[in-house]
N, C-alpha and C positions, 0 to 999 in steps of 0.2 A: 930896554922897553919891555922885557918879559914882565917887570913889576907892574907897569901900568896897565898890562893886560887883566890884571887881577883887581880892577876896581870894583867889581861887584862883589867879590869876597871881602873886600874892606868895608863897603857900605853895609853890607848884610851883617857883618861883624859888630859895626856900630849900632845898627838897629836893634840887634840882639841886647847889646849891653844896656840900652836905654829901656828896652821892655822889660827885662828881668830886674832893673833897678827898683829897689823899693825902699830906699834911704833918702829921697828926695835929691836936691842938688849936692852932689858928692863927687869923688873920684871915678866912680863908674858911670855916672850920667855924662860928666864932662868927657870921659873917655869915648864914650859913644857918639856924642855929638861931634867931636873932634874927627873921628873915623867916617862917620857919615859926611862931613864937608870934605874930607880928605878924598872919598870914593867919588862924588860928584865931580870935584876938581879933576880928578884923575880921568874920568870919563870924558869930561870936556876937553882936556888936553889931548886925549887920544882921537877924539873925533876932529879936532883941529888939525892933528897931524894928518890924517887920512883925507884931508881935502887934496883934489888934484893938484899936483906939483906944477904941471905944465899943460898947455892945451896940445891934444893929441887928435890926429885925423881918426874918426871912427874906423874900425876894422870890419871889413865886408865878410860876412860869415852865412851859413845856410841857418835858418832856424831850426831848433833841435826837436823838431815833431812835425807831423803831416795832419791835414785835415783843416777845418775852419775853427779859428781860435779869436778871442776878444782881448784886448789888451786893457791892464790897469795899472796903476803907479807907473806911468811911462816917462821915461827920460825925454821924450818928445814933447810931452805936456808941461813939465816941471823938472829942473836939475836944482839940487839932488831929487830923483825920483822918490827915494825912500829917506836915506839919511847918509852922510858921509861915512858913518860908523859901519864896521865890518864890510867896508869897500862897496857899498850899496849905491854910490853916487848914481850911477848910469843903469842900477838895476831895473828889471821889468817882471811885472806878474802877468800871466796869462791864464786863460780858462777856456777848455774846449767847448765850443758853442755850436753844435750841429745845426743844420737848418731844418724846420719842422718837418720838410718832406725828404730828409735824408741828403747826402752830400758825398762827394767824391772825396776818398781819403789821400788824394795825391799819388797813389800807386795803383790805381785801377779799380779799387773795391768800393763799396758803398757802406757808409757807416750806418748805425741805426739812429733813428730820430727820437733821441731822448732829450727833452728840455730839462733846462736847470731849474730846480725847484725856486720859487719866489724867495725873497728876503721878507720875513715876518716881524710884526711888532712884538707880540708875546707868544703866540703859539703856532706851531710847535717850537718850543725853546730850543731844539736842536734836531738835527737829523743825521742818520748814518752817512757817512761819505759814499757809500756805493750808491745814493741816489742822485749822484752828480756824473754828467758826462764825461768830466776831465779824469776821474777815479779810474786808474787803470790804463790809461792811455801811455803809449810807448814814449819814452824819451830817448832822444837819439843824440850820439856825438856829431856836432857840427862840422868837426875836422878830427884828422887822426891825431893822436896824442898818447901821452902815458897818464894812467889814473895815480894820482899822488895820495888821495884820501877819500875815505868812504865812512859812512855810518849808516846802518839799515835795521835796527832792531827797535826803533821808537814805534809806538803804536800810532795808528791812524784813528786820531779822537772824533768825537762827534763834532758837528759843524757848530760855528758861533755867529748865525745869521739872523737870530732875533735881537731885539733890542736889548733884553739882559744878557744874551750872548754875547754881543758887542761890548758890552761893560765888563763882561767878565774878561773877554779877550784883551782888553786894555791893561787890565790888573795882572792877567796871566802873562802878557808880554813884558810887563815891567820886572816880575819875578824871574822869566825866563832871562832876561837880560842881566840878571846878577850872577847868572851860571857861566858854563862855557859856551862858545858859538854855537855847539851842536844843538843845545837847547832851543835856540831860535831857529836854526836851519831844519831841524828834524832830521830825517833821512837824508842823506845827500852825497854827492858825487864832486870831487874836484878834479878836473882834467887839465894837464899841462899839454896846452898845444903849441909848444915851442915859442922861441924869441921872447921869453919872459911873460908870454900871456897864458892866464889860466882862468878856465871856465868853471863856475859853480852851478848846480843843478840842485834846488833845494825843495823840501816838503815832499819827498818821494814815498812811494807806497811801502809799506813794512815787507820785508821779505822779498822785494822784487829786484834786489841789485843783481846784475849779471857780470859784474866787475870787481876785481879788488885790488888794492894798492900793488903798483908795479906792472899791472897789466897795460900792454899796448894795444891800443884799439883803432880800427879803420875809421875813416868819416862815415856817417850813417849808422854806424854799431848801435844796437839797443844798449843803453846804460841800465835802465830801470824803467818803472812805471811812476806815472803821476799818481800823487798820494794826498793824504791830508795829514802829516806829522808836523811837529814842531810848532812855531808860531803863525798858525794859518786859520783863517776864518772858515774857508770850505776848500775843497780840492781845486788845486792849482799849482802850476809850475813857477817858481822864482828862478830867474835866470840872471846871471851877471858875468862880466869879465873882469879881471883884475891882474895886477902887475907882480904878484907873489902868490905862494901856495897857501899863505896864512891869512884868513879873512880878518882877523883881529888887528892886523898891521898893514896890509896891503892897501893899495889905491885902486878905486874903480877906473875903469876904461870904458870909452865909449864903442859902440859897435853899431852896425846896420845890417838890415835884411832886405832881401827883395821879396814882395809880397804883392797879392792883388785884393783889391777892396771888393765889397758886395756888387759893385757896379762893372767889375771886370776891368778896372783901370789899374795897371802896374805901377809900383813906386818902389823907390830905395830908399831906405832910412828905417825908423823905427815908428810903428803905429801909435798914434795918440790914444789918450784913455777913451775907452768905450768904443774903439773901432774894431769892427771885426774884419778878418783877413784869412788868406789862405797862402802859405808859403809858396814861393815860386822856387821849385828844386833846382839845382845846378844840373847843367846837361851832363 
């Protein structure tokens, strides 16, 4: 299976062979085409292998943050929520979304009322991630466990929320997908929560990691800050559960949270796309 994980390298090598070929249809060109097709087939096979093998009941865990957030790319709206690749079948993206008049942060404090800048057609082309309320928000361990992998030195890039930025994000995401998983995840933490369940926290802020591989952390411990690294349009937290420590071969696992919506109604499950909610912290 380790060979199949290198599909991006195979595809990229084939693309280089085609691009540098100056002899027309010849050995180098045919070699490039074969490698490109092989890379695509390897990626497709790996994607099929990462489809859930069996139906599993969602695991109840606390959300890994406090305050009011809004859900995007939610498994409550569509499965797979992202893609089966990289164990993202049940992954969710969330953005901190404070109310205009401020809000309770779930621990007795009041957060600043900083609105998310709107999506634009052309200008500004990009913004600094510090302009977004998600940037720098604490990311917490939903359960006790052992840290098995981290990455924390990738930069927090400018946002891709204009039309040209979104187009660039699509191309950038394709190129990142040819590399190792960390190029897509950005700065991230993988936490072994026991019984074969691993949690992934991605797109974290550069230099914010408070844990290292091998650390044992209790539930509620701060792991890092929300950031805008990796394949990210603007600051948000990408969260998923999986049945192994390697996102390249593991299978995604379903989960559920307890949360209240803006009307004060309490729910158990995963908030649907564009739903704003506040986590219900365990007693």
